[in-house]
py3Dmol code that shows the C-alpha trace and the ligand (Angstrom):
import py3Dmol

protein = """\
ATOM      1  CA  UNK A   1      -8.355   0.941  16.704  1.00  0.00           C
ATOM      2  CA  UNK A   2      -9.211   4.376  15.101  1.00  0.00           C
ATOM      3  CA  UNK A   3     -11.324   4.226  11.962  1.00  0.00           C
ATOM      4  CA  UNK A   4     -11.398   6.864   9.268  1.00  0.00           C
ATOM      5  CA  UNK A   5     -13.700   7.607   6.434  1.00  0.00           C
ATOM      6  CA  UNK A   6     -12.515   6.160   3.207  1.00  0.00           C
ATOM      7  CA  UNK A   7     -13.311   9.116   1.062  1.00  0.00           C
ATOM      8  CA  UNK A   8     -16.986   9.201  -0.194  1.00  0.00           C
ATOM      9  CA  UNK A   9     -17.294   5.337  -0.008  1.00  0.00           C
ATOM     10  CA  UNK A  10     -19.321   5.415   3.299  1.00  0.00           C
ATOM     11  CA  UNK A  11     -16.901   2.780   4.748  1.00  0.00           C
ATOM     12  CA  UNK A  12     -14.627   3.383   7.615  1.00  0.00           C
ATOM     13  CA  UNK A  13     -11.117   1.894   7.465  1.00  0.00           C
ATOM     14  CA  UNK A  14      -8.580   1.181  10.337  1.00  0.00           C
ATOM     15  CA  UNK A  15      -5.737   3.741  10.281  1.00  0.00           C
ATOM     16  CA  UNK A  16      -3.331   0.790  10.136  1.00  0.00           C
ATOM     17  CA  UNK A  17      -4.119  -1.562   7.310  1.00  0.00           C
ATOM     18  CA  UNK A  18      -2.677  -4.977   6.517  1.00  0.00           C
ATOM     19  CA  UNK A  19      -0.326  -5.218   3.474  1.00  0.00           C
ATOM     20  CA  UNK A  20      -0.415  -8.696   1.985  1.00  0.00           C
ATOM     21  CA  UNK A  21       2.867  -8.456  -0.140  1.00  0.00           C
ATOM     22  CA  UNK A  22       4.702 -10.614   2.619  1.00  0.00           C
ATOM     23  CA  UNK A  23       1.981 -13.095   2.426  1.00  0.00           C
ATOM     24  CA  UNK A  24       3.032 -13.713  -1.205  1.00  0.00           C
ATOM     25  CA  UNK A  25       6.699 -14.119   0.048  1.00  0.00           C
ATOM     26  CA  UNK A  26       7.894 -10.734  -1.298  1.00  0.00           C
ATOM     27  CA  UNK A  27       9.694 -10.308   1.782  1.00  0.00           C
ATOM     28  CA  UNK A  28      11.383 -13.782   2.057  1.00  0.00           C
ATOM     29  CA  UNK A  29       9.956 -17.195   2.832  1.00  0.00           C
ATOM     30  CA  UNK A  30       6.882 -17.200   5.013  1.00  0.00           C
ATOM     31  CA  UNK A  31       5.175 -20.236   6.458  1.00  0.00           C
ATOM     32  CA  UNK A  32       1.446 -20.163   5.480  1.00  0.00           C
ATOM     33  CA  UNK A  33       0.086 -20.812   9.053  1.00  0.00           C
ATOM     34  CA  UNK A  34       2.240 -17.938  10.436  1.00  0.00           C
ATOM     35  CA  UNK A  35       0.957 -15.603   7.987  1.00  0.00           C
ATOM     36  CA  UNK A  36      -2.554 -16.802   8.572  1.00  0.00           C
ATOM     37  CA  UNK A  37      -2.174 -16.277  12.176  1.00  0.00           C
ATOM     38  CA  UNK A  38      -0.956 -12.675  11.540  1.00  0.00           C
ATOM     39  CA  UNK A  39      -4.081 -11.960   9.405  1.00  0.00           C
ATOM     40  CA  UNK A  40      -6.512 -13.331  12.016  1.00  0.00           C
ATOM     41  CA  UNK A  41      -4.662 -11.651  14.898  1.00  0.00           C
ATOM     42  CA  UNK A  42      -4.815  -8.477  13.039  1.00  0.00           C
ATOM     43  CA  UNK A  43      -8.626  -8.804  12.591  1.00  0.00           C
ATOM     44  CA  UNK A  44      -9.037  -9.485  16.432  1.00  0.00           C
ATOM     45  CA  UNK A  45      -7.168  -6.286  16.981  1.00  0.00           C
ATOM     46  CA  UNK A  46      -9.410  -4.244  14.786  1.00  0.00           C
ATOM     47  CA  UNK A  47      -7.592  -4.030  11.400  1.00  0.00           C
ATOM     48  CA  UNK A  48     -10.183  -4.036   8.775  1.00  0.00           C
ATOM     49  CA  UNK A  49      -8.483  -3.202   5.510  1.00  0.00           C
ATOM     50  CA  UNK A  50      -6.522  -5.902   3.632  1.00  0.00           C
ATOM     51  CA  UNK A  51      -4.591  -5.189   0.486  1.00  0.00           C
ATOM     52  CA  UNK A  52      -3.544  -7.907  -1.858  1.00  0.00           C
ATOM     53  CA  UNK A  53      -2.870  -8.369  -5.584  1.00  0.00           C
ATOM     54  CA  UNK A  54      -2.406 -11.070  -8.239  1.00  0.00           C
ATOM     55  CA  UNK A  55       1.181  -9.897  -8.713  1.00  0.00           C
ATOM     56  CA  UNK A  56       2.207 -10.557  -4.906  1.00  0.00           C
ATOM     57  CA  UNK A  57       3.845 -13.959  -5.076  1.00  0.00           C
ATOM     58  CA  UNK A  58       2.317 -14.483  -8.646  1.00  0.00           C
ATOM     59  CA  UNK A  59      -1.115 -15.332  -6.984  1.00  0.00           C
ATOM     60  CA  UNK A  60       0.178 -16.854  -3.743  1.00  0.00           C
ATOM     61  CA  UNK A  61      -0.805 -13.874  -1.702  1.00  0.00           C
ATOM     62  CA  UNK A  62      -4.520 -13.974  -2.914  1.00  0.00           C
ATOM     63  CA  UNK A  63      -4.569 -17.707  -2.425  1.00  0.00           C
ATOM     64  CA  UNK A  64      -3.402 -17.567   1.010  1.00  0.00           C
ATOM     65  CA  UNK A  65      -5.485 -14.549   1.988  1.00  0.00           C
ATOM     66  CA  UNK A  66      -8.443 -16.331   0.702  1.00  0.00           C
ATOM     67  CA  UNK A  67      -7.787 -19.264   2.921  1.00  0.00           C
ATOM     68  CA  UNK A  68      -6.876 -17.212   5.957  1.00  0.00           C
ATOM     69  CA  UNK A  69     -10.178 -15.276   5.685  1.00  0.00           C
ATOM     70  CA  UNK A  70     -12.479 -18.182   5.607  1.00  0.00           C
ATOM     71  CA  UNK A  71     -15.220 -17.626   8.092  1.00  0.00           C
ATOM     72  CA  UNK A  72     -14.089 -14.010   8.700  1.00  0.00           C
ATOM     73  CA  UNK A  73     -14.367 -12.558   5.315  1.00  0.00           C
ATOM     74  CA  UNK A  74     -17.374 -10.304   6.249  1.00  0.00           C
ATOM     75  CA  UNK A  75     -15.413  -8.703   8.927  1.00  0.00           C
ATOM     76  CA  UNK A  76     -12.834  -7.064   6.646  1.00  0.00           C
ATOM     77  CA  UNK A  77     -12.610  -4.664   3.694  1.00  0.00           C
ATOM     78  CA  UNK A  78     -10.790  -6.559   0.866  1.00  0.00           C
ATOM     79  CA  UNK A  79      -8.887  -4.810  -1.662  1.00  0.00           C
ATOM     80  CA  UNK A  80      -7.139  -6.419  -4.666  1.00  0.00           C
ATOM     81  CA  UNK A  81      -5.781  -5.363  -8.056  1.00  0.00           C
ATOM     82  CA  UNK A  82      -5.515  -6.142 -11.744  1.00  0.00           C
ATOM     83  CA  UNK A  83      -3.428  -5.325 -14.795  1.00  0.00           C
ATOM     84  CA  UNK A  84       0.015  -6.339 -13.217  1.00  0.00           C
ATOM     85  CA  UNK A  85       0.820 -10.016 -13.056  1.00  0.00           C
ATOM     86  CA  UNK A  86       4.558 -10.245 -13.198  1.00  0.00           C
ATOM     87  CA  UNK A  87       7.570  -7.976 -12.955  1.00  0.00           C
ATOM     88  CA  UNK A  88       7.266  -7.200 -16.622  1.00  0.00           C
ATOM     89  CA  UNK A  89       3.774  -8.759 -17.025  1.00  0.00           C
ATOM     90  CA  UNK A  90       1.083  -6.051 -17.578  1.00  0.00           C
ATOM     91  CA  UNK A  91      -2.154  -5.992 -19.530  1.00  0.00           C
ATOM     92  CA  UNK A  92      -4.455  -2.993 -19.148  1.00  0.00           C
ATOM     93  CA  UNK A  93      -7.141  -3.981 -21.601  1.00  0.00           C
ATOM     94  CA  UNK A  94     -10.821  -4.210 -20.513  1.00  0.00           C
ATOM     95  CA  UNK A  95     -11.013  -7.687 -21.606  1.00  0.00           C
ATOM     96  CA  UNK A  96      -8.209  -8.651 -19.038  1.00  0.00           C
ATOM     97  CA  UNK A  97      -9.745  -6.544 -16.323  1.00  0.00           C
ATOM     98  CA  UNK A  98     -13.206  -8.671 -16.813  1.00  0.00           C
ATOM     99  CA  UNK A  99     -11.093 -11.893 -16.488  1.00  0.00           C
ATOM    100  CA  UNK A 100      -8.923 -10.763 -13.698  1.00  0.00           C
ATOM    101  CA  UNK A 101     -11.745 -10.008 -11.320  1.00  0.00           C
ATOM    102  CA  UNK A 102     -13.180 -13.408 -11.566  1.00  0.00           C
ATOM    103  CA  UNK A 103      -9.769 -15.122 -11.166  1.00  0.00           C
ATOM    104  CA  UNK A 104      -9.216 -13.055  -8.125  1.00  0.00           C
ATOM    105  CA  UNK A 105     -12.628 -13.792  -6.674  1.00  0.00           C
ATOM    106  CA  UNK A 106     -12.005 -17.468  -6.935  1.00  0.00           C
ATOM    107  CA  UNK A 107      -8.554 -17.252  -5.397  1.00  0.00           C
ATOM    108  CA  UNK A 108      -9.851 -14.976  -2.415  1.00  0.00           C
ATOM    109  CA  UNK A 109     -13.073 -17.419  -2.068  1.00  0.00           C
ATOM    110  CA  UNK A 110     -15.533 -14.574  -2.025  1.00  0.00           C
ATOM    111  CA  UNK A 111     -18.095 -13.268  -4.448  1.00  0.00           C
ATOM    112  CA  UNK A 112     -17.083  -9.543  -4.261  1.00  0.00           C
ATOM    113  CA  UNK A 113     -13.991  -7.448  -3.330  1.00  0.00           C
ATOM    114  CA  UNK A 114     -14.537  -4.053  -1.803  1.00  0.00           C
ATOM    115  CA  UNK A 115     -11.929  -2.356  -3.465  1.00  0.00           C
ATOM    116  CA  UNK A 116     -10.634  -3.155  -7.111  1.00  0.00           C
ATOM    117  CA  UNK A 117      -7.507  -1.208  -8.125  1.00  0.00           C
ATOM    118  CA  UNK A 118      -5.395  -0.878 -11.285  1.00  0.00           C
ATOM    119  CA  UNK A 119      -1.916  -1.955 -10.088  1.00  0.00           C
ATOM    120  CA  UNK A 120       0.970   0.368 -10.924  1.00  0.00           C
ATOM    121  CA  UNK A 121      -0.771   2.740 -13.506  1.00  0.00           C
ATOM    122  CA  UNK A 122       2.773   4.041 -14.572  1.00  0.00           C
ATOM    123  CA  UNK A 123       3.184   0.969 -16.734  1.00  0.00           C
ATOM    124  CA  UNK A 124       0.248   1.678 -19.001  1.00  0.00           C
ATOM    125  CA  UNK A 125      -0.361   4.417 -21.480  1.00  0.00           C
ATOM    126  CA  UNK A 126      -2.224   7.312 -19.723  1.00  0.00           C
ATOM    127  CA  UNK A 127      -5.072   7.635 -22.484  1.00  0.00           C
ATOM    128  CA  UNK A 128      -5.576   3.822 -22.451  1.00  0.00           C
ATOM    129  CA  UNK A 129      -5.999   3.743 -18.708  1.00  0.00           C
ATOM    130  CA  UNK A 130      -8.178   6.808 -18.740  1.00  0.00           C
ATOM    131  CA  UNK A 131     -10.492   5.718 -21.651  1.00  0.00           C
ATOM    132  CA  UNK A 132     -10.425   1.824 -21.329  1.00  0.00           C
ATOM    133  CA  UNK A 133      -8.991   0.490 -18.186  1.00  0.00           C
ATOM    134  CA  UNK A 134     -10.828   2.765 -15.632  1.00  0.00           C
ATOM    135  CA  UNK A 135     -14.299   2.508 -17.363  1.00  0.00           C
ATOM    136  CA  UNK A 136     -13.707  -1.374 -17.347  1.00  0.00           C
ATOM    137  CA  UNK A 137     -13.242  -1.177 -13.584  1.00  0.00           C
ATOM    138  CA  UNK A 138     -16.499   0.746 -13.225  1.00  0.00           C
ATOM    139  CA  UNK A 139     -18.148  -1.824 -15.397  1.00  0.00           C
ATOM    140  CA  UNK A 140     -17.033  -4.529 -12.873  1.00  0.00           C
ATOM    141  CA  UNK A 141     -18.332  -2.403 -10.118  1.00  0.00           C
ATOM    142  CA  UNK A 142     -21.819  -2.322 -11.830  1.00  0.00           C
ATOM    143  CA  UNK A 143     -21.918  -6.128 -11.792  1.00  0.00           C
ATOM    144  CA  UNK A 144     -21.493  -6.044  -8.117  1.00  0.00           C
ATOM    145  CA  UNK A 145     -18.051  -7.948  -8.086  1.00  0.00           C
ATOM    146  CA  UNK A 146     -16.319  -4.965  -6.699  1.00  0.00           C
ATOM    147  CA  UNK A 147     -17.923  -2.172  -4.348  1.00  0.00           C
ATOM    148  CA  UNK A 148     -15.309   0.516  -5.188  1.00  0.00           C
ATOM    149  CA  UNK A 149     -12.524   1.255  -7.656  1.00  0.00           C
ATOM    150  CA  UNK A 150      -9.105   2.834  -7.440  1.00  0.00           C
ATOM    151  CA  UNK A 151      -5.667   3.339  -8.821  1.00  0.00           C
ATOM    152  CA  UNK A 152      -2.182   2.562  -7.373  1.00  0.00           C
ATOM    153  CA  UNK A 153       1.337   3.480  -8.265  1.00  0.00           C
ATOM    154  CA  UNK A 154       4.725   5.052  -7.405  1.00  0.00           C
ATOM    155  CA  UNK A 155       4.665   8.305  -9.484  1.00  0.00           C
ATOM    156  CA  UNK A 156       2.348  10.547  -7.455  1.00  0.00           C
ATOM    157  CA  UNK A 157       2.162  13.040 -10.138  1.00  0.00           C
ATOM    158  CA  UNK A 158       0.569  10.666 -12.482  1.00  0.00           C
ATOM    159  CA  UNK A 159      -1.862   9.356  -9.760  1.00  0.00           C
ATOM    160  CA  UNK A 160      -2.936  12.928  -9.300  1.00  0.00           C
ATOM    161  CA  UNK A 161      -3.367  13.593 -13.122  1.00  0.00           C
ATOM    162  CA  UNK A 162      -5.490  10.466 -13.472  1.00  0.00           C
ATOM    163  CA  UNK A 163      -7.563  11.363 -10.417  1.00  0.00           C
ATOM    164  CA  UNK A 164      -8.222  14.646 -11.704  1.00  0.00           C
ATOM    165  CA  UNK A 165      -9.299  13.327 -15.086  1.00  0.00           C
ATOM    166  CA  UNK A 166     -11.255  10.311 -13.816  1.00  0.00           C
ATOM    167  CA  UNK A 167     -13.622   9.981 -10.668  1.00  0.00           C
ATOM    168  CA  UNK A 168     -11.934   7.283  -8.828  1.00  0.00           C
ATOM    169  CA  UNK A 169     -12.919   6.200  -5.280  1.00  0.00           C
ATOM    170  CA  UNK A 170      -9.331   5.681  -3.973  1.00  0.00           C
ATOM    171  CA  UNK A 171      -5.822   6.374  -4.714  1.00  0.00           C
ATOM    172  CA  UNK A 172      -3.064   4.126  -3.126  1.00  0.00           C
ATOM    173  CA  UNK A 173       0.406   5.802  -3.160  1.00  0.00           C
ATOM    174  CA  UNK A 174       3.565   3.865  -1.943  1.00  0.00           C
ATOM    175  CA  UNK A 175       6.915   5.173  -0.729  1.00  0.00           C
ATOM    176  CA  UNK A 176       5.952   8.736  -0.897  1.00  0.00           C
ATOM    177  CA  UNK A 177       4.619   9.065   2.658  1.00  0.00           C
ATOM    178  CA  UNK A 178       7.127   8.309   5.234  1.00  0.00           C
ATOM    179  CA  UNK A 179      10.392   9.429   6.915  1.00  0.00           C
ATOM    180  CA  UNK A 180      12.471   8.916   3.633  1.00  0.00           C
ATOM    181  CA  UNK A 181      10.110  10.299   1.098  1.00  0.00           C
ATOM    182  CA  UNK A 182       7.216  12.642   2.261  1.00  0.00           C
ATOM    183  CA  UNK A 183       5.681  14.353  -0.639  1.00  0.00           C
ATOM    184  CA  UNK A 184       2.296  12.392  -0.726  1.00  0.00           C
ATOM    185  CA  UNK A 185       0.336  14.841   1.261  1.00  0.00           C
ATOM    186  CA  UNK A 186       1.400  17.875  -0.888  1.00  0.00           C
ATOM    187  CA  UNK A 187       0.533  16.297  -4.126  1.00  0.00           C
ATOM    188  CA  UNK A 188      -2.384  13.956  -3.354  1.00  0.00           C
ATOM    189  CA  UNK A 189      -3.817  15.777  -0.116  1.00  0.00           C
ATOM    190  CA  UNK A 190      -6.066  17.799  -2.130  1.00  0.00           C
ATOM    191  CA  UNK A 191      -7.772  14.909  -3.658  1.00  0.00           C
ATOM    192  CA  UNK A 192      -8.987  13.935  -0.150  1.00  0.00           C
ATOM    193  CA  UNK A 193     -10.782  17.249   0.074  1.00  0.00           C
ATOM    194  CA  UNK A 194     -12.788  16.068  -3.145  1.00  0.00           C
ATOM    195  CA  UNK A 195     -13.882  12.863  -1.560  1.00  0.00           C
ATOM    196  CA  UNK A 196     -11.147  10.505  -2.736  1.00  0.00           C
ATOM    197  CA  UNK A 197     -10.073   7.878  -0.257  1.00  0.00           C
ATOM    198  CA  UNK A 198      -6.194   8.112   0.201  1.00  0.00           C
ATOM    199  CA  UNK A 199      -4.339   5.110   1.065  1.00  0.00           C
ATOM    200  CA  UNK A 200      -0.674   5.436   2.222  1.00  0.00           C
ATOM    201  CA  UNK A 201       1.410   2.175   1.469  1.00  0.00           C
ATOM    202  CA  UNK A 202       4.957   1.092   2.595  1.00  0.00           C
ATOM    203  CA  UNK A 203       5.494   3.404   5.580  1.00  0.00           C
ATOM    204  CA  UNK A 204       8.795   1.371   6.313  1.00  0.00           C
ATOM    205  CA  UNK A 205       9.803   2.380   2.780  1.00  0.00           C
ATOM    206  CA  UNK A 206       9.376  -1.290   1.640  1.00  0.00           C
ATOM    207  CA  UNK A 207      11.670  -2.567   4.494  1.00  0.00           C
ATOM    208  CA  UNK A 208      14.431   0.086   4.335  1.00  0.00           C
ATOM    209  CA  UNK A 209      13.072   1.108   7.904  1.00  0.00           C
ATOM    210  CA  UNK A 210      12.561  -2.313   9.088  1.00  0.00           C
ATOM    211  CA  UNK A 211      15.077  -3.951  11.546  1.00  0.00           C
ATOM    212  CA  UNK A 212      16.206  -6.603   9.070  1.00  0.00           C
ATOM    213  CA  UNK A 213      16.547  -4.112   6.170  1.00  0.00           C
ATOM    214  CA  UNK A 214      15.173  -4.321   2.579  1.00  0.00           C
ATOM    215  CA  UNK A 215      15.220  -7.110   0.126  1.00  0.00           C
ATOM    216  CA  UNK A 216      17.667  -7.471  -2.745  1.00  0.00           C
ATOM    217  CA  UNK A 217      15.138  -6.256  -5.237  1.00  0.00           C
ATOM    218  CA  UNK A 218      14.599  -2.885  -3.576  1.00  0.00           C
ATOM    219  CA  UNK A 219      14.953  -0.307  -6.305  1.00  0.00           C
ATOM    220  CA  UNK A 220      15.942   2.906  -4.185  1.00  0.00           C
ATOM    221  CA  UNK A 221      19.176   4.507  -4.700  1.00  0.00           C
ATOM    222  CA  UNK A 222      22.139   3.060  -2.698  1.00  0.00           C
ATOM    223  CA  UNK A 223      22.394   6.348  -0.774  1.00  0.00           C
ATOM    224  CA  UNK A 224      18.803   5.936   0.470  1.00  0.00           C
ATOM    225  CA  UNK A 225      19.421   2.355   1.529  1.00  0.00           C
ATOM    226  CA  UNK A 226      22.547   3.493   3.372  1.00  0.00           C
ATOM    227  CA  UNK A 227      20.556   6.137   5.084  1.00  0.00           C
ATOM    228  CA  UNK A 228      17.948   3.531   6.162  1.00  0.00           C
ATOM    229  CA  UNK A 229      20.771   1.604   8.057  1.00  0.00           C
ATOM    230  CA  UNK A 230      21.864   4.845   9.855  1.00  0.00           C
ATOM    231  CA  UNK A 231      18.347   5.657  10.868  1.00  0.00           C
ATOM    232  CA  UNK A 232      17.836   2.062  12.127  1.00  0.00           C
ATOM    233  CA  UNK A 233      20.962   2.270  14.158  1.00  0.00           C
ATOM    234  CA  UNK A 234      19.984   5.656  15.580  1.00  0.00           C
ATOM    235  CA  UNK A 235      16.649   4.291  16.534  1.00  0.00           C
ATOM    236  CA  UNK A 236      18.182   1.264  18.332  1.00  0.00           C
ATOM    237  CA  UNK A 237      20.496   3.560  20.344  1.00  0.00           C
ATOM    238  CA  UNK A 238      17.476   5.750  21.192  1.00  0.00           C
ATOM    239  CA  UNK A 239      15.714   2.609  22.465  1.00  0.00           C
ATOM    240  CA  UNK A 240      12.824   2.569  19.957  1.00  0.00           C
ATOM    241  CA  UNK A 241      12.338  -0.125  17.440  1.00  0.00           C
ATOM    242  CA  UNK A 242      12.845   1.490  14.005  1.00  0.00           C
ATOM    243  CA  UNK A 243       9.803   0.109  12.509  1.00  0.00           C
ATOM    244  CA  UNK A 244       7.617   1.566  15.380  1.00  0.00           C
ATOM    245  CA  UNK A 245       9.290   4.881  14.780  1.00  0.00           C
ATOM    246  CA  UNK A 246       8.688   4.896  11.010  1.00  0.00           C
ATOM    247  CA  UNK A 247       5.145   3.687  11.228  1.00  0.00           C
ATOM    248  CA  UNK A 248       4.103   6.372  13.800  1.00  0.00           C
ATOM    249  CA  UNK A 249       6.005   9.027  11.723  1.00  0.00           C
ATOM    250  CA  UNK A 250       3.981   8.148   8.826  1.00  0.00           C
ATOM    251  CA  UNK A 251       0.670   7.992  10.697  1.00  0.00           C
ATOM    252  CA  UNK A 252       1.291  11.493  12.180  1.00  0.00           C
ATOM    253  CA  UNK A 253       2.129  13.278   8.938  1.00  0.00           C
ATOM    254  CA  UNK A 254       0.421  11.907   6.037  1.00  0.00           C
ATOM    255  CA  UNK A 255      -3.362  12.726   5.403  1.00  0.00           C
ATOM    256  CA  UNK A 256      -4.403   9.243   4.491  1.00  0.00           C
ATOM    257  CA  UNK A 257      -7.411   7.293   5.595  1.00  0.00           C
ATOM    258  CA  UNK A 258      -5.312   4.260   6.144  1.00  0.00           C
ATOM    259  CA  UNK A 259      -1.577   3.320   6.179  1.00  0.00           C
ATOM    260  CA  UNK A 260      -0.877  -0.145   4.852  1.00  0.00           C
ATOM    261  CA  UNK A 261       2.067  -1.881   6.433  1.00  0.00           C
ATOM    262  CA  UNK A 262       3.104  -5.389   5.289  1.00  0.00           C
ATOM    263  CA  UNK A 263       3.085  -7.854   8.207  1.00  0.00           C
ATOM    264  CA  UNK A 264       4.553 -11.349   8.348  1.00  0.00           C
ATOM    265  CA  UNK A 265       3.600 -12.438  11.864  1.00  0.00           C
ATOM    266  CA  UNK A 266       1.212 -11.924  14.803  1.00  0.00           C
ATOM    267  CA  UNK A 267       4.365 -10.340  16.606  1.00  0.00           C
ATOM    268  CA  UNK A 268       4.691  -7.724  13.836  1.00  0.00           C
ATOM    269  CA  UNK A 269       1.074  -6.965  14.197  1.00  0.00           C
ATOM    270  CA  UNK A 270       1.399  -6.532  17.889  1.00  0.00           C
ATOM    271  CA  UNK A 271       4.477  -4.275  17.476  1.00  0.00           C
ATOM    272  CA  UNK A 272       2.783  -2.180  14.955  1.00  0.00           C
ATOM    273  CA  UNK A 273      -0.198  -1.477  17.104  1.00  0.00           C
ATOM    274  CA  UNK A 274       2.072  -0.156  19.758  1.00  0.00           C
ATOM    275  CA  UNK A 275       2.931   2.642  17.187  1.00  0.00           C
ATOM    276  CA  UNK A 276      -0.567   4.047  18.063  1.00  0.00           C
ATOM    277  CA  UNK A 277       0.338   4.525  21.671  1.00  0.00           C
ATOM    278  CA  UNK A 278       1.826   7.662  23.093  1.00  0.00           C
ATOM    279  CA  UNK A 279       3.813  10.242  21.105  1.00  0.00           C
ATOM    280  CA  UNK A 280       7.293  10.219  19.370  1.00  0.00           C
ATOM    281  CA  UNK A 281       9.980  12.217  21.062  1.00  0.00           C
ATOM    282  CA  UNK A 282       9.995  15.445  19.058  1.00  0.00           C
ATOM    283  CA  UNK A 283      13.897  15.830  19.442  1.00  0.00           C
ATOM    284  CA  UNK A 284      14.533  12.515  17.896  1.00  0.00           C
ATOM    285  CA  UNK A 285      12.072  13.227  15.093  1.00  0.00           C
ATOM    286  CA  UNK A 286      13.854  16.437  14.451  1.00  0.00           C
ATOM    287  CA  UNK A 287      17.275  14.820  14.598  1.00  0.00           C
ATOM    288  CA  UNK A 288      16.306  12.043  12.172  1.00  0.00           C
ATOM    289  CA  UNK A 289      14.654  14.549   9.805  1.00  0.00           C
ATOM    290  CA  UNK A 290      17.933  16.347   9.689  1.00  0.00           C
ATOM    291  CA  UNK A 291      20.040  13.085   9.194  1.00  0.00           C
ATOM    292  CA  UNK A 292      17.766  12.074   6.212  1.00  0.00           C
ATOM    293  CA  UNK A 293      17.612  15.588   4.704  1.00  0.00           C
ATOM    294  CA  UNK A 294      20.500  14.968   2.166  1.00  0.00           C
ATOM    295  CA  UNK A 295      18.404  12.071   0.461  1.00  0.00           C
ATOM    296  CA  UNK A 296      14.940  13.218   1.538  1.00  0.00           C
ATOM    297  CA  UNK A 297      12.314  12.878  -1.321  1.00  0.00           C
ATOM    298  CA  UNK A 298      14.839  10.781  -3.493  1.00  0.00           C
ATOM    299  CA  UNK A 299      12.686   8.525  -5.524  1.00  0.00           C
ATOM    300  CA  UNK A 300      13.208   6.294  -8.472  1.00  0.00           C
ATOM    301  CA  UNK A 301      11.725   5.738 -11.993  1.00  0.00           C
ATOM    302  CA  UNK A 302       9.076   3.034 -12.653  1.00  0.00           C
ATOM    303  CA  UNK A 303       7.079   2.581 -15.606  1.00  0.00           C
ATOM    304  CA  UNK A 304       6.775   4.102 -19.106  1.00  0.00           C
ATOM    305  CA  UNK A 305       9.124   6.998 -19.743  1.00  0.00           C
ATOM    306  CA  UNK A 306       6.144   9.053 -20.895  1.00  0.00           C
ATOM    307  CA  UNK A 307       4.564   8.831 -17.323  1.00  0.00           C
ATOM    308  CA  UNK A 308       7.810   9.882 -15.433  1.00  0.00           C
ATOM    309  CA  UNK A 309       7.710  13.163 -13.654  1.00  0.00           C
ATOM    310  CA  UNK A 310      10.007  15.668 -15.455  1.00  0.00           C
ATOM    311  CA  UNK A 311      12.455  15.822 -12.454  1.00  0.00           C
ATOM    312  CA  UNK A 312      13.450  12.175 -13.098  1.00  0.00           C
TER     313      UNK A 312
END
"""
ligand_1 = """\
44
NAD
P 6.482 -1.798 4.224
O 6.979 -0.467 4.210
O 5.098 -1.939 4.833
O 7.445 -2.913 4.811
C 7.141 -4.302 4.841
C 8.452 -5.025 5.521
O 8.576 -4.499 6.972
C 8.109 -6.516 5.649
O 9.359 -7.095 5.565
C 7.633 -6.602 7.052
O 7.875 -7.979 7.574
C 8.444 -5.667 7.779
N 7.835 -5.186 9.069
C 6.520 -4.634 9.129
N 6.224 -4.403 10.339
C 7.429 -4.735 11.133
C 7.756 -4.737 12.531
N 6.960 -4.345 13.382
N 9.047 -5.256 12.802
C 9.784 -5.662 12.017
N 9.674 -5.721 10.637
C 8.403 -5.252 10.259
O 6.253 -2.337 2.642
P 5.151 -3.095 1.845
O 4.680 -4.452 2.491
O 5.663 -3.180 0.461
O 3.927 -2.038 1.767
C 2.806 -2.270 2.556
C 1.668 -2.805 1.631
O 1.202 -1.738 0.775
C 2.036 -4.029 0.627
O 2.105 -5.338 1.302
C 0.949 -3.839 -0.413
O -0.313 -4.360 0.242
C 0.831 -2.395 -0.377
N 1.558 -1.784 -1.635
C 0.878 -1.391 -2.708
C 1.702 -1.171 -3.870
C 1.019 -0.951 -5.297
O -0.231 -1.015 -5.282
N 1.736 -0.458 -6.287
C 3.116 -0.901 -3.679
C 3.678 -1.066 -2.537
C 2.919 -1.447 -1.395
"""
view = py3Dmol.view(width=600, height=400)
view.addModel(protein, "pdb")
view.setStyle({"model": 0}, {"cartoon": {"style": "trace"}})
view.addModel(ligand_1, "xyz")
view.setStyle({"model": 1}, {"stick": {}})
view.zoomTo()
view.show()
């Protein structure tokens, strides 16, 4: 497994990271043992970055990950988040950040996380995040309960503005670095040159580019979802699993230290590791880029109106 420097942290992360949204059943029912087998198999295969959050399964993902990591915690870099607890449940106060880390550590059965991130910054007022939430994360770091701190969210312009204004260790962006939407490198790439560790999440566009398609909650415009079905059908015709194509596409084109893909089973782990082998057929890449061009970079709005990019 190729490892890359995670910004200035001094840590090296696997180019494929394990997204733990599915462990919290965000992608349908998942047997706990099956998910634990996926976690342990991924570790055996050299995956060393695991990303979870209290929000995933409303604490279920952290609980399950904590149990799955018993005895192997020290072999991984563990990332979790704070400030988002439900679909509409946010709290960006310093007091909640202090309580949140202790709750997460108990669920994760560890005395520290490697990365502590603000979950979905676009739902908080910019100034509050800058002046209260981020300093609170640094205060948590000073206690030793978190080794590094970062931000996550959908609107890459806001992630960029925050990272320009506050010295964060990492920035996690999702659904902006894959075949459907690929502007992460242009907007966030320069941060990497200044030592910020970039993490690219959702290379399958949150299931749009998975063989079974996305969940009912997916917020993308219907044209994007329909395009996902066409891409999937074309990959099947071409004899390449759509997930493998999509993951490799993201790995090749996005300047991230790690690409987080949500995995449910050991079989999906194996399938995703095959994405590291060989090369994509350049003719198929060109053809699919042309196919998706009419909806390329179509995103959607999340969060407070004041944080939305002007184009939305
Ligand atoms: P994703 O694009 O990784 O897609 C996940 C879906 O694809 C799941 O249904 C999974 O079972 C399926 N899948 C994966 N590999 C497959 C394979 N080989 N064959 C068939 N199906 C396969 O979406 P995601 O899980 O939302 O994103 C990855 C991770 O990134 C998350 O789990 C989470 O850790 C992180 N993330 C963070 C934020 C945030 O902080 N705001 C937002 C989105 C994602």
